[in-house]
C-alpha positions in Angstrom: -25.2 -5.0 6.7 -23.5 -4.0 3.3 -19.9 -2.4 2.8 -20.5 0.6 0.5 -16.6 1.1 0.5 -15.3 2.0 -3.1 -12.0 -0.1 -4.1 -9.7 -0.5 -7.0 -6.8 -2.3 -7.7 -3.2 -0.7 -8.4 0.0 -1.4 -9.7 2.7 -1.2 -6.9 6.3 0.3 -8.1 9.3 -0.2 -6.6 10.1 -1.7 -3.0 9.6 -5.5 -2.2 6.1 -5.7 -4.1 7.3 -4.1 -7.3 4.9 -4.9 -10.0 2.4 -6.6 -8.0 -1.2 -5.5 -7.8 -3.1 -4.7 -4.7 -6.7 -3.7 -3.7 -7.0 -0.1 -2.3 -10.1 2.0 -0.7 -10.8 5.1 -2.4 -12.4 7.1 0.2 -10.5 9.8 2.3 -7.8 12.4 1.2 -4.9 10.3 1.9 -4.0 7.6 -0.8 -1.7 5.2 0.7 -1.7 1.6 1.9 0.6 -0.6 4.1 0.8 -4.3 3.1 2.3 -7.3 5.1 5.2 -8.7 3.2 8.0 -11.2 3.3 10.4 -8.8 1.8 9.9 -6.1 4.0 13.0 -4.7 6.0 11.2 -5.4 9.4 10.2 -8.9 10.5 6.2 -9.1 10.7 6.2 -5.3 9.2 4.7 -3.7 6.1 5.7 -1.9 2.8 4.3 1.6 2.3 3.0 2.5 -0.9 1.5 5.7 -1.8 -0.3 7.4 -4.8 2.1 10.1 -6.6 1.3 13.3 -8.5 1.0 11.0 -11.7 -1.4 8.5 -10.1 1.4 5.8 -9.7 1.6 3.7 -6.4 5.3 4.2 -5.5 7.0 2.6 -2.6 7.5 4.9 0.6 9.5 2.6 2.6 9.0 0.0 5.2 7.5 0.3 8.5 7.6 -2.2 11.8 4.2 -3.6 12.5 3.5 -1.5 15.6 4.7 1.8 13.9 1.2 2.7 12.6 
């Protein structure tokens, strides 16, 4: 079985992962990712990044683990 999912690496802007890079999938209409990080406002939670109109991946906020 092969994985045909398309990925790209993006630079993250703002929030606890500012300046880091992360792989994201390119399928679907929603362009966002939620990444577990020690810098998150919630222990064990995730920092959410989404693509803006210019294509930059910008921090949207932090969410608890069970919020999504």
